[in-house]
N, C-alpha and C positions, 0 to 999 in steps of 0.2 A: 742335448748337442745343439750348440747354435747354428743359424743358417749359414754363417760363413764357414763352419766347420763341415756342415753338409755338403756344401758346394765343393769346398776344397777336397773333399772325400772321394768325388766322382772319379778323377783320374786313376786313383789307387783300386776302385772297386766298381768300375763302370760296367764290367760284365756282369755283375751281380744286379745293378739297375736294370741292365738291359733284360736279364733273365726274368726278373719279377714282372717287368712290364710285358714281356712276351706271353708270361703264363696268366696274364690278368683276366682273360676271357674263357679260360679253359676250365676252372673250377668255381664253386660258389664262393669259397675264401679268397680267390684271386684278386677280387675288387678291394678287399679290405687290405691284404698284403700290400697291393700298390698304394692304398691311400696312406698306411702308416709307414711303410719301410721304403717306397719307390720314389719315382720321381715326382709324383703328385706331392708326396711330402716335402721333398726339396723345394719345390715351387711354392707350396704354402707357406714354408717357413721364410723364404726369401720374401714373399708378399708382405708377411707380418712385419719383418724387419724393416721394410721400407715405408711401412705406414706412418705418416706424420703424427697420427693421433691413435694410439692403441685402446682407447676406452672402448670401442666395440668388442674388442677381444676379452678385454677384462670383465664385461658385463656376461659373457658366456662361462666364464670360468665356474661361478657357484652352480650353473646348470650341469657342467660337466662332473663337478665334485658330487652331485647327487646321485649320479650314475657309477662312478669309481667307488665312492665310499658308501656303499650299500651292502649290507652283509648278504643279501638274496642273490647278490651278483658275484659272490667270492668263493673261490676254490683255494685250498691251502695245500702245500707239499711240505712234510717234515721229514728232514734227514738226520737221523740220530741213533746212539747205540740202544739196544733194547732197554738197558738200564736207564737211559734218559728220556725214553719216550714218554711215560707217564707224565713227568714235569714238564715235557715239551707241549704235550697235548693240552694241558690244562692251561698253559700260557697262551696257545693259539685260541683255545675257547674262550677265554677272558678278552682276548683281542678282539674276537669276532662281535661278542656280546657287547662291547664298548662302542661298535659301529652301529649307528641307527639303522633300523630297517625302514622301507619305503612306507609313509604314512597312508598313501592312497593309491589305489589300483590304477596303473597307467596301462594303456592299451599297448602291447609291445609293438615295436616297429616291425618285427620279423615274427610272426605268431607262431610259426612251425618250430616248436621247441621238443626235441625228442630227449626223454631221460632213459639212459641205458646204464644196468649195473655195470661195473667194474669186473673184468675176467682175472683180476690178481687173487692171490690166495691169501689166507689168513697172514697177516705181518706177526713176526716175531714177538711173542709176548702175548699174543692173542687180543692185542688193542683193537683191530678193526678186521672184519672179515669182507668179502666182495659184496656180500648182500648189503653191508652198510655204505658202500662207496658207489655213488652214481655220478655219472657224467651228462651235462646237459649240452646236446648236440643241436646245432641249429640247421634247419633244411631248408631248402628252397624248391619246393615242387615244380616251379615255373621255369628253373634255370636250363638254359641250354647253351653247351660250349659253342663258340663261334671264333672263326678266324679272323685275326687283326694284325696287321702290319703297322708298325709305328717308327717313324725317323724323329728323333729328338736333334734339332740343330744345335750343336754346341762347339764354341771356338776351340776347337781341339784340331791338330793335324793328324789324327789317327782315329780309328773306329772302334767301339766296343759293342760287340754283336752276339745276339742269342737268337736261338730258335727252340721253342718249346713244344713237345708232343704230349698230347693226353693219351696214357696208356692205361695200366691197371694198378690197382693199390697193393699195398705191402703184403696182404695175405694171400694174394694169388699166385699161383705156381709160376705163371710167365714173369713175375716180377723179379724172379731170381735170374731168369734168363737174360732179362733186360739189364739187369745190374751188371752182370759179367759182360754183357755185350757193349755196355758203356765203356767198361775199362779196357775191352780189347780194341775198340774203335779208336779210343783217344790214344792208346800207345802205337798201335800198328798201322793207323791210317791217318788219324786227324793231326798228329804231330809233324808228320812229314808234309802234308798237304797245306797246312795254315802256318807253321813257323818256318820250316826249312824251305819251302817253295813260295809260300806266301809272304813271308818277312815279319809276320805277326810276333809279338813277344811270347804268345802263348795262345793255347786253346784245347779243347777237349769236349768230353760227354760226361754226364753224371744222371743218376736216377734218384728222385727223391721219394720218400716214404708214401707220399700221396699219388704217386705214379705219374708225374710230370718228367718226362725225359727231356734233358736240357743239352742243346749243342751250344757252344760259346766260344769267343775269342776275345782277346784283349789287347790293346794298342797295335791295332790292325791297320794297315795302310789301305787293305782292301775291304770291300763291302759286299757287293753282288758275287763277286768271286768267292769269297768265303762262304756265302749261303749257298753257292752251287757245289762248294766242297762238302756241305753237310750232306746235301743229296747224294753226292756220289759215294759218300760213308755209308749211306744206307745201301745203296745198290752194291757195293762193295761185300756189306755183311750178307745182304740178300744171296748173293752169288757164291758165300762160302769160301771166300777168297782167303782162308787163314787156316794155319796148321793145328793139329792138335797141342803142340808145344806153346803155341800161342794161346790156346784155351787154358792150359795149365797155369801159364804165367798170370794170365788175366785172374784166374781163380785164386791163386796164392796171393793176390794184390787184395782182392775183394776180402777174403778171409782175414788177411792182416788187420783189416778195418773193423770186420765183424767180431773178432775176438780180441781186439785191443784192450788193455785195461781200463776199466771205468773209474773214475776219480770217485771218491766217497760221497763228495757233495753231488754227483750227477746221478747216483744210483736211484732208478725208480723214476727217472724224469721222461723216459719215453713213454711209460704207462701213464704217468699224469698229464704230459701235454698231447700226445697222440694217441694214446689207448692201445699201445703196442706192449703186450704182456711177454713175460719170459717165454710162455708156451708158443705164443706167435713167433718170436725170435728163434726159437729152436726148430719150428716147423720150417722156417725161412731157410734156416741153415741146412737143413736137410734136403730142400730143394736145390739148393747151391751146389751140394755135393753131386746131385743126379744130373746136373745140366750137361748136355752132349752137344756135339757140333749140329745136329739135326735140330735141337731146341733152338739154338742160336739163329740158324736160318729161318725157321718158322718164326720166331719173334719178330726178326727183322722184316720179313714178308708181311706180317700181320699187323704190325704196329708203325713201322718207320719208313716203309716204302711210301712213296708219293701217292697222295690221294686216299690212303688207307686210314688215317687218323686225323681229328681236328688239331690244329697247330697254330702257334701264334710267332710273330716275328719282330725284333726290335733292333734298331740301330741307334747308337748314340754317337753322333761325330759330326764332321764338317759338311756341308752342302754336297749333294750328290745328284748328278744329273739323271741318273737313272731312277731313282726313287721319285725325282721330281716329275718326271714324265709318266711315271706309272699311277694312273688313278686309283690303284688298290693300296696305295700306301698313304697313311695320315702323317702329314708332316706338322711337327709341333715346334 
């Protein structure tokens, strides 16, 4: 994607950029997510596009190639019918063998790499077992989540806002409660406060598999008022100001996503990309069934109430006197 395309995409996906930025300091992977998919990537591409001489960039490409085209750093996912797996596996093996391995040992930039076996069962046809499949996970024992508030000054008449909260990962029982809570808050509180009263095009809440709970709004004439609405949503949930029917409707919406048909090309990708096995998904589904009002109130109190969890905030939009006067905001 070109620098111009990235810049032009901000008005359509500004809340996504805000969410990536807000979660940057909450997980070890957040920095990389911001670097490759966030505003830092937009700024980098724009800077390269404006360079009068790109030779310094071209000189770096062979070094990048050594890292990317290295069979020691590759994992492959193959999606095929049982009859085609043997032929596909041979083709993949040949492809990997043709890629050179690193000739000399380099000290890794991040030395904390943990190899974990996959939880998957034997693939149909007996081609691979979980004992043969390993995932290399990079850990950072020195990482500590911290709060950061960032305001990107952009020539837009409206704002794109996000607040991200670090909660619990997919395998935790509370993840199910938070997932239903996100849907409940979006439909029964945030829509009214942010769109109907605030005048934004839209807003809501969602929970990612890594446990980042995200509040967001897009094309929003407000900024600080919307952040206050996010806090009010947490207090609303903490006070249990919703009915059993509201919970049932939220559950139905969540299950519609959980049980949605999976395209053949996407089968197994949760396992491959995130290590989420079918057994984990089934356990999560069972947790969703058992979620009650008490669970939702407890989750809101434990994770979303002010001061309970580490959070990050980001605003993309025009100049703002409130953020300019507040020293806790980083203006970019």
